[in-house]
N, C-alpha and C positions, 0 to 999 in steps of 0.2 A: 519336601517340595522347596526348590530354590526360590528366593525372594528377589524382587527388584528394588534396588536402592535408587532414589531419585533426589536430585538436588538442583533447584532452580538457581542459576547464576545471574538471572535478571528476568524481568517480566512476569514475576509472580503476583505481587500485590500492586502492580502498576502496569500501565499500558506502555509498551515499548521495550527496546533492548532485551528481547527475550532470549533465553538459552536454557534448555533443560538437559542436565547431565544424568545419564542413566547407566547403572551397572547391573548386569545380571549374568551369572555363569561365567564370570571372568572377562566378559566383553564390556568395553567402555564406549558408549555412544552419546553423541550430542545432537539434540534436535534443536535447530535454529541457533543463530549467534548474531544478534543484531546490534544496531546502534540506536540510542535515543537521541532524537534531534530536538534541540531547543532553539528558538529564535535568538540570533545574535550571540550565541554561546557555542563553545566547542562541542562537537558530538560526544556523547558519553557511552563508552562500551560497557558490556556486562562484566561481571567478575571473571577473571581468567579461570579456566578449568583447573581443578585441584590436581588432576593427574593427566597423563597422556590420553589423547583421544584417538581411537582407532577408526571409527565410522561417524559420519555426519549425515543427518537427514534435514533437508531444507524444504519447507512447505511451499514457499513462494518468494517472490523477488522484492518485496518491499523492504526498505533499509532497516526497519526495526526488527526484521527477522533475518536478514542476510548480510547486514552491513559490515560485520567484522570477520566474515569467512576468509578473506585473503590473509589477514593477520593470523587467523587460526591455522590455516594451511602452512603458513611460513614456520610456525612454531611446532607443527605436527606434520612433518613432511611426508609421512607415509599414510596419513589419513585420506580416506576417500569420501566424496560427497555425492549423495543421491538426490536427484530432483527430476522434474520433467524437463523436456528440451526447451520450452519457452521460458521457464524460470532460469535456466542456464544462460540463455541469450540475453535476457533483460537484466539479469543481475550484473553481468560484466559492464553493461552500459551505465548502470547506476553507480558501480564502484569507480568507474572512470570519472564520473561527474562528482563523486565525493571528494576525490583528490582536487579537482578543479575548484570546487567550492571552498575547501580548506585553504587553498592558495589565495583565493579571492578575499577571504575574510581574515586571513592572517593566523589561522589555526594550525596546530601541528597535524601533519598528515597521519592518518591512522595506519596507512600502509602505502607501499610504493607501486608503480606500474609493474615492476617485475613480480611483485607478490600476486597481482591480479593474474598475470600470465600463468604463473605456477598453479594458482588455485584452479584456473580453468582446465588445466591438464589433469586435475584430480577428480573431475566429475564423471559420474556414471548416470546417464539419462535413460529413464524408463517412462512408461506411460500408464494412464489410468487402467485399472483392471489387471495389471501385471503383478506377479508374485515372484519374489526372489529371496535368497538368503542374504541377510545383511545384519552385521553386528550381533550375531548369535540369535537372531530372530528370523522367522519366516515373515516377510513384510509384504503386505498388499497395499496398493495405492488406490485411493478413492478421490473423486472430485470433492473439493471443498466449496465451490461456488463463489468464491471471493473475487478472484480475477482469473483471466485465462492462465491455465497451468497450475493453479493453486491446488494443493494436495493434502488430503488427510491420510495419515499412515496408520494402518492396522498392524500391530506387532503381535505375533503369535509366538509365545514362549511357554513358560510354565502356566501362564494365564494369557488371556487376550486383552491387549490394551489398544485404545484408539487415541491418537493425538491429532486434534483437529486443525491446528494452526488457526488462521483467521477464517471465519465461517460465515456463509450466507446460505440460508435454506430456501430462499425465494429465487426462482428463476428470473433472470433479467433478460433484456434484449441481447446482452453480450454472452452470458454463460448460464448453463443450467444450475439450479440450486443443489445443495448437498442433501443426501439422504442419510438417515440414521444407520449405524452399523452396530450389530449386537456385539457387546464386549463386556469384560469383567471390570476393567479400569478405563474410565473416560477422562482424558485430559482435554478440557474444553475452554475455549476463550470466553471471556465475559466483558468485552469492550462496552457493550450496551446494557449490561446488567443494571436493572432499575430504571431503564428508559424504554419508551416506546417510540417507534417512528411516528412522526406527526400525522402523516396521511398514509393510506394504502398506497402502495407503489404506483399503480396505474394512475391514481388521482394526482399524485405529485408530479408524475411525468406529464400529464395533461396540463397541469398548471404551468409547468416550465415552458412547454411548447407554446401555449397561448400567450405567455408573457413575451416570448421572443417575437411572435407575430405582432403583438401590440406595440412593442418598441420600434420595430422596423417600420410598421405602418405609420407611426407619427414622425418618421424621418430620422430616427436615432440609430446608433450602432449598438450592437449587443456584444459586450466583452465577457467571456466566460473563463474565469481562472480555473484551471483543472490540474489535478495530479496527472503526471505523464503516464502512469501505469494503471490502467483500468478505467479511471474516470474520463479521461480524454476520449477513449474509444466508446464508452457508454453514451456520452453526450453526442458524439458524432452519429451514433445509431438513432438517437432520439430525434435528430434534426434532419436525417437523410432525405426525407420526402418533401422538405420545404424547398420551393423554387426561389432560393436566395443566393446571393454572392457570399459564400462561406469559405473561411480560411482556417488552417490549423498551423500553429507555430510552437516552437520550443521542442523539448525532448520528446513530447508525445508523438511527433511525426516520425521519429526514429523507432519508437516502440510500435507504431502502426505497421511499419514494414516488417518488423520481426514477427508480429502476430499473423501476418499474411502467410507465413511459412508453416503454420501449425493449425491445419484445418479442423483437427479434432478437439482443439482447446477453446474454441469460441464458435459463435454463430457466423461462420465464414461467409455464407451466401449473402446475408444482409450486410455484413461488415464490408464486403467488397463494394457494395452499392454506396455505402457511406464513404468509403475511401475515395471513390471516384467522384463523389459530390463535393468534396472539399479540395481546395487548392492548398498546397503546402508551401510555406515560406522556406525557400532553399538558401537564399543569401540575404544579408541584412538589407540590401537595397530593395528587396521585395516588400519590405514593411512600408515603404512610401506608397506602393500600390494598395496595400491593405488599408492604410489610413484614409486614402482617397475614395476607394470604391467598395470596401467590404460592408456587408450587412451584419455578419456574425464573425467574431474572432474567438476561436477556442485556443487557449494558450496556457502554458505553464508560467508561474508556479501556482499550485493550488491554494497556498496560504499567503500568496503575494509577498513573500520574503525574498524573491529574486525571480529572474526569468523575464522574457519579453513582455509579460503582462504589465510590468511597471511602465514600460515605454508607451504602451497603448493608453493606459489610464492617464498618464501625464499629458498625452496629446489631446484627450477629450474630457479632462476633468472639469472644465467650465461649461460643458454642454448638458443641460438638464434633460434633453431628449434622449441622450445615451444612457444605457443601463449596464451596471456591473452585476452579473448574476452568479452568485457563489454557490457551488454545488457540493462543497465538502466542509467538514468540521474545521473551525478556526480556533486554534489553541490560544489560550491567554498569552498576551504580549506579542502575538504575531501581527504582521502588517494587516492581514485580513480581518482580524478581530478589531483592530483600531479603525479600519474602514467601516466595518459593520456598526460599531458602537458610537464612533465619533465623527464619521464622514471625513476622516483625515487619513493620509497615507504618506509614507516616506518613499521618495523616488530618487533617481540618480541626479546629481548636480549637472549643470551644463557642461562642466569639464569632463565628466565621466560619460556623458551621452554621445561623445564622438565615436565611441565604439558600442556595439550591442552588449547587453549584460552578459551574454554567453562568451564574448571574446575578451572581456576584461580580466587581466591577471594582476593580482595585488589588491590591497584594500581600496574600496571605493568610498566616495563621499556622497551623502544623501541630503535631501532637503525635504521638509514636510509641507504638504499642500492640502488645501481644502478641496473636497470633491463635491461638485454640484450634481453629478450624475445620480440617477436613481440607483439604489443598492437594494438587492433582494437576496434572500437565502432560500435554498431548496435542499431537501433531504433526499439525496440519492445514494445513501449509504450502502456500502458493500458488506456490511456486518448484519448478522441476525440481531434483532432486538430482544427484549426480555421475554415476551411471550413465545417468540420463535425459538429462543434458546431452551426454554422449558420443554416445549414440544419435542425438540430434537433430542434432548437428554433423556426424556422418558421413552422415546422411541429406541434408544440404544440399550435400554434395560441393564445398566451397569450395576455392579455392587458398590463401587467406589467412584465418586465424582470429584475430580481434582480441578478446581477453578483457577484459571491463570489469565494473564494478560488483561487484568481488570483492577480498577481502583474502587469498585463498588461490589465486589464479590459477595460481601455479607448480605446484600439485598437478595441476590439470587439464592444464596445458601438457605435463607429463611423459607423459601418456597420448596426447597428440595430435602431438607434435613429429616422430614418425617418418613421419607421413602428410600433415602440413600445415605450411605456414609459419605459425608461431604468433607473434603480436605481443602483448606485454604493455605497453601504453603507460603512461607516467608523466604525471602532471598537468602541463600546459603544454608537453609535449614535442610537437613537430611531426613527423609522419611522412607519407610518400607511399604511395599505392597505385595 
C-alpha cells in the first residue's frame, strides 16, 4: 500500500500562514498557501515548497490560507488551483488589497498585479458535494461552516483523508455548520484548542443586539469594526431587523456584492434583506452623511490597524455616548488590542486625513488619541471551540488525527490521545500516513 508523505510549510504549530505539502503516488499537492499578518510588520509567507507543485487546493479566502497563491502560481506556472466560486472571487479582492497595503506601509510587495491575473487563470471552481479527480486523489468537497464558500476536502487515495481548513460546526445566520466526515486521517484545525466560547452563540448574539439598542437609545452611535470577509456579513444579518439608520463601509461592501452571486454558499434570502437594510458608502464624501446621521456603522478593519474605522473613531472619540463594539479577536500589538486594554488608539494625522485611508499610497503618519467611547467585546467567532472540535473529531472516527493551525494543540491532544493516534507536526517536518 502506498503511503502519503506530508510536510507542513507553515501553520502547523501556529495559527496562520498555513501550507500543507502532500506527496502520494508521484503526485505533488499543496493545500493552502497563506500569509501571516502581524501589525506594523511585513507579512510573513510560509516556507517555499521543496519541489514543484502540480495541484493546489484552497479551502477559503482568508489571507492566512490564500495569501501567497499568486506567488506560488508564478513559480509553478502549470499548477492548477481548486476552490469554490465565492472563494475564487473574494481571494482576488484580498490579493489586490495586499498589494495596496504593502505600498501604504512601505513593505516589499509579495507579488505583482500580473501575478494575480495569472493565478486567477489557473483556478478550477467546483461546488459542495461535487467529486473530481485532483492531484492523484478522488476529491469530494464538503461545507466547512467557517465563511461562505469555505470547504473541507475529502481525499480518497490509498486511504481516506479529510482536510478541514478553518472549521465551524455551529450553524450561524450566515452559513450552515460543518458535519463530520468518516475518514482514516483527519487534518483538523485547532485555533480554539483549550478555549471555550464565552457564551452560547444565541446568547452572545442577543447581548450584541441589545447593546446596539442601548447605545442608540441614549443618543450615541455604534461603530462596529469588522473583518471584511464573513464577519461584516454576519453582523449585518444580526442587525437586519432593527429600524435604524445603518451603513456599511470598507472592503466588506465589495464582498457583500460578491456573495450575492452565490446563493448556495450562504443564507441568501436573509442576507438580501440585510443587504437592503444597510446603505453602502460608495465615495469618501458619503462619510460626512454617515457621521451626521448614522446610528450604526459597520466597517473595516476588524483589528483597527487600517480602514475607514479609524476615521469614524477619530470623529467620535470624545463622545462617551458612542460605543465601539468589537466582534473579532484582537491580536497582541494590534490597534484593537490597545483600544480594548488601554482605551487608546492610533489614527491618521491631520495631513493624512485629507484622503480616505483606502486612497492613501505611501507610508502614512499616525497620532495616538484617548478614546472616551464605551468599548465592548463580543465573541462571534467563526471557529469551533474546544468541546465542538472534540465532538467533530469523534464523529469523523479517524485512525490518525493531525492537529494543525494551532498554538495550543497539546491541550486538544490530551483529550484525544486515548482514542486516536494524535500527530502534532512541526514546520518542515516530514511524516508518513
